N, C-alpha and C positions, 0 to 999 in steps of 0.2 A: 476752255478747250473742249470740255465734255459736250457742250451744246453744239459746237461746230462739227464735232465728229459724228454725233447722233444724226446729223442732217446730211451726211455724205451719201452719195449714190450707192445703191446696192452693189455688193460684190459677190462673185460666184466662183466656185472651184470644185473640182472632184476631190472629195475628202478621203477616199479609199484608194489603195494602190491599183494602178491600171493592170488589167489582165482578166483572165477568165475566173469567175467566182459566182457564188450564189446570188449575192447582191452587191451593188455599188451605191455610194451615197454622194449626192451633189449638194453642197451647202450654199445657201444664199443668205446674206445678212446686210442690213442697212435700212435706209429710209424707204418706207412703203414696200418692203420686200414681199409681204403677203399679198398686197394689191397687185404687185408685178406678176406673181405666179398664177393668180386667179384666172386670167383670161386663157392661159394655156393648159389649164387643168379641167378635165371633165369629171364632175362628181359633185360633192357638196360645194356650196359657195364658201370659199375659204375665209373671206373677210368677215363672215358671220360667225365663225367658229372660235371657241375660247382657246386660250394658251394651253400648251402641253396636251394636245390632242393629235391623234393620227387618223388619216383619212385615205381610203382606197379610191382609186380612180384611174384615168388615163391621161397621159401627157401628150399634147398635140403640138404640131408645128406646121403652120401654113395649111391648116385643115386636115393634116394627116396624123394618124395615131403613131406615136413613136414607141410607147411601151405602157404596160400596166405598172402603176407605181403606188407607193404609199408615201403620202406627204405628212410630215410632222411639223407642227407649228409651235413656236416659242415667241411669245409676245414680250416686247420691251417692258420693264427692264429685266424680266425673268428669263434671261437667256445667257449663253456663254459670253457673247460679246456685249450684252447690255442693250442690244438693238433688236428689232424684229428679225427673227431668223426662221428660215424654212429649210428643212432637210428632206430631200427627195430620194427615196430608196427605190432603185430600179433593178432590173436583172443585170447581173454582172457580165461584163464583156466589153471589150475596147470600143466597138462600133456603137453599141447601144448607149453606153455611158457618155461617149463623146457627142452623140446626137442629142441627148438630154441636155448636156451643158450648152451646146450650140443654140438650142431652143430657148434656154434661160437667158443667154447673152443677147439673142435676137429680141427678147422681150424687154430689154432695157438695162440689164445688169452689165457690169464690166468684169473682166477677169481679175481675180484677186492676186495680189503680190505674195511672195513667200512670207508666211507668218502674219499676214494682215488681219486675220480673224483674231488672233491672240493679241496683236498690237491694239486693236480696237477694244478688246476686253480690258487691257491695261489702261488705255486712255479714258475709258468710260468708268474706271474705278472698280471693275470686277476682280482685278488681280493686281497685286503689287508687282514691281518689275522682277524681283527675285523669284516670285511665283511663276511669272510668265516664262522666265528662263528655265524653270523646273519642268515646264511642259515639254520643251525641246529635249531636255535631258531624259525625260521619261520615254519619249519617242525613240531616242537613239540609244537607250540603255542596252548593254550587251551582257549583263550579268545580273543575278538576283540581287546582290548587294547594291548595284547601281540603281535598280528599280526602287529599292527600299529608301535610299537616300534621296532620290528624286521625289518620291511620295512625301517624305518628311518636309522637304523644302516647299512642295506644292501646297502643303497644309499650312504654310505660313510661319513655321517655327523660326526660321532665320529672321524674317521680318519682325516678329515679336521681340526678339533679342535686340535688333538694331533700333527699333523704336524706343525701347527702354534706355539704351545707351544715349540716344539723341535727347531724350527728355532730361536725363541727368546733366548733359552738357548745356542744354537750354537753361536749366535752373542755375547752373554755375555761371553761364554768360549773363543772365539777368542780374546776378549779384555783382558781377564785375562792372557791368554797364551802369548799375545804380551808383556805384562809386564814382564813375566818370561824370554822371549827371550832377553830382554834388562836389565836383573837384574844387570849385572856387571856395566852398565852405570848408575845405580841408577835412572832408569826412572820409573815413576809410571803412570799407564794409567789414562787418564783424565776421569772425570765424575763418580767417585765412588757413588756419590749421585744419579746420573741418573741410574746407575746399580742397586742400592738399590731399587729405585722406580720401575724399570722394574721387578725385581725378586719378590718384594712384590705384585705387580699387578698380576703377573703370578700365584703366590701362592694362591691369592684370587680366581682366576678363577678355579684353580684345586679344591679348597675346595667347590666352588659352584657346580661343577660337582659331587663331592662326596656327597653333600647334597641330590642329586637326587636318590642316590642308594637305599635307603629304599623304596621309591615309585617304583623304577624300579624293585626291587626284588619282591614286591607284584604283580606288573603287570605281571612279567614273571612266577613266581612260584605259584601265587594265595594266597589268605588269609587263613591261617590255623585257622579255626574257631572251637572251642571246645564248644559243648553243654553239660553243666554239671548240676547237681542238685541231690536232693534226689531221691530214687527209686519212680517210678510212678509219676514223676513231669510233664510228658508230653514231654520228650526229643525226643523219637522216633516219636511221632505224629507230633511234630514241624518239625523235619527233613523231614518227608514224605510230609508235607504241603509245605515247601520251595521247595522241589524237584518236587512237582506236581505229584508224583507217590509213590507207596509203595516200599520203599527201606529198611526200618527197621521193624522188628516184633513189633507190638503194642499189648500190653496185660495189663489188669488191675492188673495182678499179679506182685508185686514188685520184682525187681531183674531179670526181663526177659532178659535185655541186660547185658550179663556178660563180653563181650569184646567190643572193640571199632569197630564201623562201620564207614567207610569213604565213602563220596559221593561228587562228584563235582557238583557245581551249579553256574551258571553265572547270574549276575545282573548288568545291565547297563554297559556291556563290561568288568566287573571285575569278575575273577574267585574266588569262595569261595570253599575251601575244608572243608566240614562239617564233624565233627567227633562226632558221638553219643556215649557218654561214659557210662560206667556202673554207676548205681546209687551210690552216695557217702553216705556210712553209715558204721557203725561197723557191721561186719559179721563174723561168724565162718566158713562159706563155703569157702574153700581154693580157689576154682576157682573164685568165686565172689570177694574174697579179692584181688586176683591178678588183676582182672579187675579194682577194685577201685584204686589200686596202679598205674596202667597204666593211669588211668584218671588223677591222680595228675601230672604224668610226662607230659602228653599231655598239661595240662594247663600251665605248666612252659615253654613249647615250642611254645605256641599258639601266633598268631597275634591278635586274638580276642576271648574273652570268653563270652558266654551267660550262665548265671546261672539262671536256671528256678526254680521258686517258685510256688507251687500249691496253688492258692488263695482259693480253696475250702476246703483245708485241715487245720488242726490245726498247728500252728507254735509255736516254743519254742525258748528260748535263745540259745539252742544248735545250731540251724541253723544259728543264727546270728554269732556265733563263727566260724562255718564252712565257711560262706561267708567271714568273716574277714581273715581267714587263706588262703583261695583260692585267695583272692585279693592280699595278700602279696606274694603268689607264682607267681601270674601273673605279679607282678612288675608294670612297667609303661605301660603295654599293656592295651588296652581298655577292660573294664569289665562291661557288661550290665546285670543288674538284671531284668529278664523278668517274670512278673506275668502271670501265665497260668490259663486256665480253667475258664475264666471270665463268661462263659455260666453257669457253675455250681454255681459260687459264687453269681450270680444275680438271683438265683431261688427264688420263694416266700418263706417267712419265714416258712410256714408250710410244705414245700416240704421236705420229708425225706432225699433227696439227698443233701440238703443245709447244709453247715457247715460254720459258720462265722469265719473270721480270729481271731486269739487269742487276738489281741489288742482290737477288738470290744467286745469280750466276757468278757475281763477283765476290761472293762470300758475305753479302749483307744479311741482315737478320730476316728480312722479309716479314717483319712483324705485322700481325693482323689482329684487329679487334673484332670479335665475332658478334653478330646480331643474335640476341637470345631468342628472337621469334623465328627468324628464317634459318638460323644455323649457318648463314653465309657470312664471309668476311665483310665488315662494314667499313673499316679503315685499314688501308693497305699502304705500306711504305713503297713508294715507286721510285724514290731516289733518296740519297742521304738527306735527312731532315725534311723530306716532303712526303706527306701522306694524303690519301684520298679522304673526302668527307663522307663518302658513301660508295658502295659498289653495286652494280646492277648487271643483269643480263636482259637486254631488250627482247631477244628471241625467245627466252624462256619465261620472261616476266618477273624474274627474281629481283627483289629490291625496288621495284617500280612504285609500289604503294608507299614505301618508306621515303622514296625520293620525292614523291608528290607532297608529302607532309613536310619534308625538309624545305622544299621550295616555298611553300606557304609560310612556314615559320620564319624562314630567313628574311622574307620580304616584310613580314609584320612584326619583326623583332621589336619589342617594347611598344608596339602599337596595338590598340584594342579596337576592333571593328564592332562598335555598338551603334547600330543604325537607329536605336531609340534615343540616342543622344545626338546633339547638334554637331554636324560635320560640314565643314566648308569644302566644297568641291570645285568651285569656279575660280579661275585665275583672276577674273575681274574683281570678284569679291575679295580675294586675298590682297590684291593690289590696293583696293580702297581701304581695307582694314589696316594694312601696313602704313599707309599715308596718314590715316586717322591716328594711329598709334604714335607716329613721329610728331604730329601736332600736339598730342597730349603730353608726350615726354618733354617737348619744348616748353609747354605751359607749366608743367611741374617744376622744371628747372628754374623758370622765371619766378614762380611762386616762392621757391626755396630761397631765392636771392633777393626777394622783396622788390621785384621789378614792377613798374606801374601797370595799372589795369588796362591801358590802351593796347599794350603789347600782348597781354594775356588774352584780350578779346580777339585779337587777330588769329591766334592759334586755336582758340576754342571754336571760332567760326569756321576755320579751316577743317577741323575735325568734324563739325556738323555737316559741312559740304560733302566730305568724302563718304560719310555714313549715309547721307541722303541719296548718293549715287547708287547705292546698293538696292534700296527699296523703290527708287524711282521718284522720291519726293523732290529730287533735283535731277533734271534730265536735259539733254541736248539732242538736237535732231540727228547729229552724227552718231551719238551713242545708241539711239533707238534703231537707226538704220543698221548699225553694226550687229546689234543683238538679234533683230528679227530677220535679217537676211540669212541667218543660219537655219531658219525654220523651213519645213517643206510647204509647198503650196497646198492650201486647203486646211491649214491649221492656224 
């Protein structure tokens, strides 16, 4: 396969984002890529130049100068793709960049498909498949932690673990198949207990990796955070405060937010995708009702729910019921009850804007747990048996820093983000590990019951197959198309 790929025609693409900039880069890779660029480059004869050198000159097309450029050469196999590669740096700008690409295509290259450069790097043995996927993760990373985990995978850490797992299974399979080869002589391979110990230990290692996936998914994709509550509870104001800018429309009119608004916000290296939902209430407005319906759906799919309760407003048993229903919808996902508008709640008693919580009006205790740092109430009773997890004032910024920390802690409860340790971030890798684990569990059960080696061999080979899918030692055309179609053109 490597030989056939190295003889493919040159491919070309713009490797930098289109737009105005200092420079743009057009990448060319494939058979005779350097020979192809030589006729349209005025300067040194490129075919005579060594690898990893840069050369200033002019790029021409049909006898006309397009731009002054710097051409960098990477000769096979010392290149990203393993093929002869040329990178042309020209002045940034849509028209100039496109003109340089058209000149290269006219010289004999073809337009690259999404991810085709990285696909060639994989097929030419420059990258494992898990490393190739890490390239896309690195490009699309939206948080510091996501960058760190992508770098870890790009360095081949996952591949090293998988190869070790596969080698252990290969050794075990060899023992089992040795028994099959001598089945007529009634020979049984020695050390069934040792094999059982080996497979059990390997299965434990795979499950330890699988336990990192939920943390890895959050690092890679971000924390889906839904901000919910009754109309005018301060949802949009809180979103804007967390973002540090006006992202959502803020109004004292209930029902202003009729559809969901998404915004990305990073905190301590972790990405939170904040969703400001429509106020949850009964309504005859069909548009607003659809917004409420979508709010319920978002809560069911969230990683974290912030339910906002307006502490300056009157509360009823109805809201307690709503919170109970939404908590049930959220399942085992973190659900924080956030008391808002503490600045209004703490106004003087004779202030016309002041409205006490219902539990205080009805003779309730109004118990509060004070934050020792801010001096503000942290946990407030809003109804019999129902307390806030934290209280804030978005307009004054009170409690916001504490809320940020609580959000992060709630999501990472019992999880440790240590990007120096191996973390699984890909759902494809998780699925393959789960299937490999099931094959091992079946083999372990068969070993314990003294089942014959031919059945053991089937499960061991199944586990080998699944692990091979992660590193690319086993591939299919559909698998590669699925993976590399997610890449941008030029990478």
